[in-house]
C-alpha positions in Angstrom: -1.5 20.2 -2.2 -1.8 24.1 -1.6 1.6 24.2 0.1 3.3 27.6 0.6 5.7 28.2 -2.2 9.8 27.0 -1.9 11.5 29.8 -4.1 11.0 31.5 -6.7 8.9 29.7 -9.5 7.4 27.3 -7.6 3.7 28.3 -8.2 4.6 28.3 -11.8 5.8 24.8 -12.3 3.7 23.0 -9.3 1.8 21.5 -11.8 4.8 19.5 -13.6 5.9 18.8 -10.0 2.8 17.4 -9.3 2.8 15.3 -12.7 6.3 14.0 -12.0 5.3 12.9 -8.1 2.1 11.3 -9.5 4.4 9.0 -12.2 7.3 8.2 -9.8 5.0 7.3 -6.9 3.0 5.3 -9.1 5.4 3.2 -11.2 7.5 1.8 -7.9 4.1 0.6 -6.9 3.1 -0.7 -10.2 6.2 -3.0 -10.1 5.3 -4.4 -6.7 2.0 -5.7 -7.7 2.9 -6.9 -11.1 4.9 -9.5 -9.1 2.6 -10.3 -6.4 0.2 -11.0 -9.5 2.8 -12.9 -11.2 3.5 -15.1 -7.9 -0.3 -15.6 -7.7 -0.8 -16.5 -10.7 2.0 -18.7 -11.1 1.3 -20.1 -7.3 0.8 -23.7 -9.1 4.0 -23.6 -11.0 6.0 -22.0 -8.4 4.6 -24.9 -5.8 5.9 -27.9 -8.0 9.2 -26.2 -8.4 10.2 -25.1 -5.1 7.6 -26.8 -2.7 7.1 -30.5 -4.2 9.9 -33.0 -2.7 9.2 -36.5 -3.7 5.8 -37.8 -2.5 4.5 -34.5 -1.4 1.0 -34.0 -3.0 0.1 -31.0 -4.7 -2.1 -29.2 -2.3 0.3 -29.5 0.2 2.7 -27.7 -2.3 0.2 -25.1 -2.9 -0.3 -24.5 0.7 3.5 -24.1 1.6 3.4 -21.5 -1.7 0.8 -19.7 -0.4 2.7 -19.7 3.5 5.7 -17.9 1.9 3.4 -15.8 0.1 1.8 -14.7 3.4 5.5 -14.8 5.0 6.2 -11.8 2.8 3.2 -9.9 3.7 4.3 -10.4 7.5 7.0 -8.5 6.8 5.4 -5.6 5.4 4.2 -4.0 8.6 8.0 -4.4 9.5 9.1 -2.7 6.2 6.7 0.3 6.9 7.6 1.0 10.6 11.6 1.0 9.6 11.1 2.8 6.1 8.2 5.0 7.3 10.9 6.1 10.4 13.2 7.1 8.2 10.9 8.7 5.6 9.5 11.0 8.4 13.3 11.9 9.5 15.3 12.2 6.1 12.3 12.7 3.5 10.6 10.7 1.5 12.6 10.8 -1.6 15.7 9.2 -0.7 13.5 6.3 1.0 11.5 5.7 -2.0 14.9 5.5 -4.0 16.0 2.6 -1.5 12.8 0.6 -1.4 12.6 0.5 -5.3 16.2 -0.8 -5.8 15.8 -3.7 -2.9 12.1 -4.3 -4.7 13.7 -4.6 -7.8 16.9 -7.0 -6.7 14.7 -9.4 -5.0 12.1 -9.8 -7.7 14.9 -10.2 -10.1 16.9 -13.1 -8.5 13.4 -15.0 -8.0 14.0 -15.5 -11.7 17.4 -17.0 -11.7 16.7 -19.2 -8.3 18.0 -23.4 -8.8 14.9 -25.4 -8.1 13.9 -28.0 -5.7 15.4 -30.8 -8.3 18.5 -28.5 -8.1 19.6 -28.0 -4.7 16.9 -29.8 -2.6 15.7 -28.0 0.1 17.8 -25.2 -0.4 15.2 -23.9 -2.7 12.4 -23.3 -0.7 14.5 -21.4 1.8 16.2 -19.0 -0.4 12.6 -18.2 -2.1 11.3 -17.4 1.0 14.1 -15.1 1.5 13.9 -12.9 -1.2 9.9 -13.0 -0.9 11.1 -11.7 3.1 12.8 -8.7 1.4 10.3 -8.0 -0.9 7.6 -7.6 1.7 9.9 -5.2 3.5 10.5 -3.3 0.4 6.9 -3.4 -0.4 6.1 -2.0 3.5 8.1 1.1 2.9 6.7 1.4 -0.7 3.3 2.3 -0.2 3.5 5.0 2.8 6.2 6.8 0.9 4.3 7.1 -2.6 1.2 7.7 -1.2 2.5 10.8 1.1 4.3 12.0 -2.4 1.1 11.8 -4.2 -1.0 13.5 -1.9 1.6 16.3 -0.3 2.2 17.2 -4.6 -1.7 17.4 -5.2 -3.5 19.8 -5.9 -5.9 21.6 -3.9 -9.3 19.6 -4.2 -7.1 16.7 -5.8 -6.2 14.7 -2.7 -8.6 11.8 -3.7 -7.7 11.9 -7.6 -4.0 11.9 -7.4 -3.8 9.4 -4.3 -6.4 6.9 -6.6 -3.7 6.5 -8.8 -1.6 4.4 -6.1 -4.6 2.2 -6.4 -4.9 2.1 -10.2 -1.5 0.9 -10.6 -2.3 -1.6 -8.6 -4.7 -2.6 -11.2 -2.6 -2.1 -13.9 0.2 -4.2 -12.2 -2.1 -6.8 -11.3 -2.9 -6.8 -14.9 0.7 -6.6 -16.3 1.3 -9.8 -14.5 -1.7 -11.6 -15.8 -0.9 -10.3 -19.6 2.4 -11.7 -19.1 1.5 -15.1 -17.8 -1.8 -15.7 -20.3 1.2 -14.3 -23.0 3.3 -17.5 -21.8 0.6 -19.5 -21.4 -0.3 -18.9 -25.3 3.2 -18.8 -26.7 4.9 -21.6 -24.5 3.8 -25.2 -24.1 3.0 -26.9 -20.6 6.5 -28.3 -20.4 8.3 -25.1 -21.3 6.3 -22.9 -19.1 7.1 -25.2 -16.2 10.7 -25.7 -17.2 12.0 -22.2 -17.5 9.0 -19.9 -18.8 7.6 -18.7 -15.5 11.1 -17.1 -14.9 10.5 -14.5 -17.5 8.1 -12.4 -16.0 10.3 -12.1 -12.7 13.3 -10.9 -14.9 11.4 -8.3 -17.1 11.6 -6.5 -13.1 15.0 -5.5 -14.0 14.2 -3.1 -17.0 11.1 -2.1 -15.1 12.8 -1.3 -12.1 15.9 0.6 -13.5 13.2 3.0 -15.3 11.6 3.5 -12.0 14.7 4.5 -10.2 15.9 7.0 -12.8 12.2 8.5 -12.4 12.8 8.9 -8.6 16.2 10.0 -8.5 14.7 13.1 -10.7 11.8 13.5 -8.1 11.9 16.0 -6.0 11.1 16.4 -2.2 7.9 17.0 -1.1 6.3 20.8 -0.2 5.1 19.4 3.1 8.2 17.7 4.1 10.1 21.0 3.2 7.9 23.1 5.6 8.2 20.5 8.3 11.9 20.9 7.9 11.8 24.8 7.8 9.8 24.5 11.1 12.3 22.2 12.9 15.1 24.5 11.7 13.2 27.7 13.3 12.6 26.0 16.6 15.8 24.9 16.8 17.8 28.2 16.3 15.0 29.9 18.4 15.8 28.0 21.5 19.4 27.9 21.0 19.2 31.8 20.9 17.2 31.4 24.4 19.4 29.4 25.8 22.4 31.6 24.7 20.9 34.6 26.3 20.4 32.5 29.6 24.0 32.0 29.4 24.9 35.3 29.3 23.2 36.1 32.9 25.1 33.7 34.8 28.7 34.3 34.0 29.2 35.3 37.9 28.7 31.6 38.7 31.2 29.5 41.0 33.1 27.1 39.0 30.5 24.6 41.2 27.5 26.3 40.0 29.3 26.7 36.6 29.6 22.8 36.1 26.3 22.1 37.4 24.7 24.8 35.1 27.0 23.4 31.9 25.4 20.2 32.3 21.6 21.7 32.4 22.5 23.4 29.6 23.7 20.3 27.6 20.4 18.8 28.6 18.2 21.7 27.2 20.3 22.0 24.1 19.8 18.5 23.4 16.0 18.9 23.7 16.3 21.8 21.7 17.6 19.9 19.0 14.5 17.3 19.1 11.8 18.0 16.1 8.9 19.5 17.0 6.4 18.0 19.4 4.9 14.7 17.3 1.5 13.6 18.2 1.2 10.9 21.5 2.3 7.6 20.1 -0.7 6.1 22.1 -2.7 8.2 19.5 -1.0 7.4 16.6 -1.7 3.6 17.2 -5.2 4.4 17.7 -5.3 5.9 14.4 -3.3 3.4 12.9 -5.8 0.8 14.5 -8.7 2.6 13.1 -6.9 2.9 9.5 -6.6 -0.6 9.2 -10.0 -1.3 10.2 -11.6 0.8 7.2 -9.5 -0.6 4.6 -9.4 -4.3 5.7 -12.4 -5.2 3.4 -10.5 -4.0 0.9 -7.3 -5.5 1.1 -9.5 -8.9 1.8 -11.6 -8.4 -1.1 -9.1 -7.1 -3.5 -6.8 -10.1 -3.1 -9.5 -12.8 -2.9 -11.2 -11.7 -6.2 -8.1 -10.3 -8.2 -5.1 -12.4 -7.0 -6.2 -15.7 -5.2 -9.3 -16.3 -8.0 -6.8 -18.1 -10.5 -5.5 -21.3 -8.1 -8.7 -21.2 -6.6 -10.6 -21.6 -10.3 -8.8 -24.5 -11.0 -8.0 -26.0 -7.6 -12.1 -26.2 -6.3 -13.8 -25.5 -9.7 -11.7 -27.7 -12.4 -10.9 -24.4 -14.5 -8.3 -24.4 -16.9 -4.9 -22.3 -16.4 -6.3 -20.1 -19.4 -9.8 -20.2 -18.2 -8.5 -18.7 -14.5 -6.2 -16.1 -16.1 -9.4 -14.9 -18.3 -11.6 -14.5 -15.3 -8.8 -12.6 -13.7 -8.4 -10.2 -16.1 -11.9 -9.2 -16.4 -11.9 -9.0 -12.4 -8.7 -6.6 -12.8 -10.4 -4.6 -15.3 -13.5 -3.9 -13.5 -11.2 -3.0 -10.6 -9.2 -0.6 -12.9 -12.7 0.7 -14.5 -14.0 2.4 -11.0 -10.7 3.4 -9.5 -10.3 6.9 -10.8 -13.7 7.9 -10.8 -14.4 6.7 -7.4 -11.2 8.6 -6.5 -12.3 11.6 -7.9 -16.1 11.4 -6.8 -14.5 11.3 -3.1 -13.1 14.6 -4.0 -16.7 15.9 -4.3 -18.7 14.2 -2.1 -16.4 13.0 0.7 -14.5 9.3 0.9 -16.7 7.6 3.6 -20.0 7.5 1.5 -18.1 6.4 -1.6 -15.9 3.2 0.4 -19.2 2.5 2.9 -21.0 1.8 -1.1 -18.0 -0.6 -1.9 -18.0 -2.3 1.6 -21.6 -2.7 1.8 -21.7 -4.0 -2.1 -18.8 -6.8 -1.2 -20.9 -8.1 2.2 -24.4 -8.4 0.2 -23.2 -9.7 -3.0 -20.4 -12.0 -2.7 -21.8 -15.2 -2.0 -24.6 -14.8 -5.1 -21.5 -13.6 -7.4 -19.6 -16.4 -6.4 -22.7 -19.1 -6.8 -22.7 -17.9 -10.2 -19.2 -18.8 -11.2 -19.8 -22.5 -9.7 -23.3 -23.1 -11.4 -22.4 -24.9 -14.6 -25.9 -23.7 -16.1 -24.6 -20.0 -15.9 -23.2 -18.5 -19.5 -19.9 -17.6 -20.0 -21.1 -14.1 -20.5 -22.6 -13.9 -16.9 -19.7 -15.3 -15.7 -17.5 -12.7 -17.4 -20.1 -10.0 -16.2 -20.0 -11.5 -12.6 -16.2 -11.6 -12.1 -15.8 -7.6 -13.9 -18.3 -6.8 -11.1 -16.6 -7.9 -8.2 -13.2 -6.5 -9.3 -15.8 -2.9 -9.8 -17.3 -2.9 -6.3 -13.3 -3.6 -4.8 -12.5 -0.2 -6.8 -15.0 1.9 -5.0 -12.9 0.9 -1.8 -9.4 1.2 -3.1 -10.2 4.8 -5.3 -10.4 7.2 -1.9 -8.8 4.9 0.3 -5.2 6.3 -0.1 -5.9 9.7 0.4 -8.2 8.9 3.3 -5.6 7.1 5.3 -3.5 10.3 4.5 -5.5 12.6 6.0 -5.7 10.8 9.0 -2.2 11.3 9.8 0.3 15.1 10.3 3.5 15.2 7.9 5.7 14.0 11.1 4.3 10.7 10.9 2.2 10.4 7.7 4.7 8.3 6.0 4.5 5.9 8.9 1.5 5.8 10.4 -0.6 5.2 6.9 2.2 2.8 5.8 1.3 0.8 8.8 -2.1 1.0 8.7 -2.0 -0.4 5.2 0.6 -3.0 5.7 -0.8 -4.3 9.0 -4.6 -4.9 7.2 -2.5 -6.4 4.1 -0.3 -8.5 6.4 -3.4 -10.1 7.9 -6.0 -10.0 5.5 -4.3 -10.2 2.2 -1.3 -12.0 2.8 -2.9 -14.7 4.4 -5.9 -14.9 1.8 -4.9 -17.6 -0.3 -3.6 -19.5 2.7 -6.8 -19.2 4.9 -9.0 -20.3 1.5 -7.4 -23.1 0.3 -6.5 -24.3 4.2 -10.4 -24.2 4.9 -12.0 -25.5 1.7 -9.0 -28.7 2.4 -10.8 -29.0 5.7 -14.6 -28.3 5.2 -15.0 -29.4 1.7 -17.3 -26.1 1.0 -16.2 -24.0 -2.1 -18.2 -20.6 -0.6 -15.2 -20.2 1.6 -13.8 -17.1 -0.2 -17.0 -15.5 -0.5 -17.8 -15.8 3.1 -13.7 -14.8 3.9 -14.7 -11.6 1.7 -18.2 -10.7 3.0 -17.0 -10.9 6.5 -14.0 -8.4 6.4 -16.2 -6.0 4.2 -18.8 -6.3 7.4 -16.1 -5.3 9.5 -14.9 -2.5 7.6 -18.5 -0.7 7.5 -18.3 -0.6 11.0 -15.1 1.0 10.6 -16.1 3.6 7.9 -19.1 4.7 9.9 -16.5 6.3 12.6 -15.6 8.4 9.8 -16.8 11.9 9.9 -16.1 14.4 7.4 -16.4 18.1 8.5 -17.0 21.1 6.7 -13.6 23.3 5.9 -12.7 26.4 3.7 -9.1 24.2 2.8 -8.2 20.8 3.9 -5.1 21.9 2.3 -4.5 25.0 4.4 -4.9 22.3 7.5 -2.3 20.0 5.9 0.0 23.0 5.1 -0.5 24.1 8.8 -0.4 21.1 10.6 3.0 21.1 11.9 1.9 24.3 14.2 0.9 23.7 18.4 -1.7 22.1 19.5 -2.0 19.6 16.0 -4.0 16.6 16.6 -5.0 13.2 14.7 -8.1 13.5 13.2 -9.2 10.0 14.5 -13.2 10.7 14.4 -13.3 13.3 12.1 -11.3 13.4 8.9 -11.7 16.6 7.0 -10.8 16.5 3.0 -10.8 19.1 0.8 -13.1 19.8 -2.4 -13.1 21.9 -5.0 -15.0 24.7 -3.4 -14.9 26.1 -0.2 -17.3 24.1 1.7 -18.3 20.5 2.2 -21.2 18.4 2.7 -21.4 16.2 6.0 -21.4 12.7 5.3 
């Protein structure tokens, strides 16, 4: 973003700093979604190794596996609140370093966990504990990564830079699918079930060390530096005012002086607080609205990109290899539209692009799924259907991070956008596999995934209709000056920058 210069040469090296921020922010997100993809792709294997005691059914084990999956998502909001508050107070950089360490450690340890056959009931508990740590760290990852990307973004490019967060989701899921497909090809079924499933989790260690190195070299964002400068200036001014007042009270009696000292202590304590933050009630409303705007993205994305393999195997009797091929095609479609959608949103607005994606899922989810269920449908047409499903989700995922970032000022951005995204994912992504699997078991209807995706996207359509984009000369100027007096959250009007000086109203 077009933030004030901080020291000599800051304008000349801004493109390099922006690129470094883009890579450092993206790599942690890649690792997070690589692992979540691997867990989803190997759900049936993990169910057999950790959640199937003697006499237990495969369906029951799969439900328990997805319950563990959902539990990690429910800890995401906790991580978003915890790490978001730290990130809004001490900076984005140190918190992003901490979460990548936690994420890497937890994922690597899954690769060495003993199974149910070795330690009995302790195995699922150990796996669940590590999933909780992953959920906490993942909750702190999104808000920090998007804040870094968008706060370092050049003028008129916040949509493009934010879309890289979603693009690395696709890359991570594709990386997980590629690892799973490679192992399924090279190993026998017995080898894959015995020890082969551990390898993708262990691969996280070198990737995590590389991500840590990149983040250690990352600068703090210009927006947060400006916020710290504003806080320091206000604190200094308040202390000077108090010092001037003290000089006029030197003749007070000892009793009055003691009372005055008490009052001054309170005043100094207040002066040392950060500049006035938006009211908590207003922030909470923005978080709820943001979660509604991305719930369709969260639910449809997980339905088509992560839950699809297990659904195809358990409900449509597809082989493991066939399910993986379908998932790869869906993720390729997802990846293909994310960056163009983010770039387009910089030109015409976030709302029309995201609305298009949500409406298309609402209308096409059932017909696309019916194509997969029809034995008479050609393989090519089925492949085109899953590719299209992923591409439609990309229309929501591309502009989504920038849209959320623009809803919150610097002082609460890490927390606000992180919580909006985490809450939506906890309810509508983390529960997707559990809801779909359990509902199919109870109703026998194989259309449940389509109904689920369509219903959540219909709600997102209503929430996105409240997004009003107004003409502005420079969104980056607003972001730069947002810590001044009278700053408000843009609950219904989130102006964003285009490359020119004006915007069209959506």
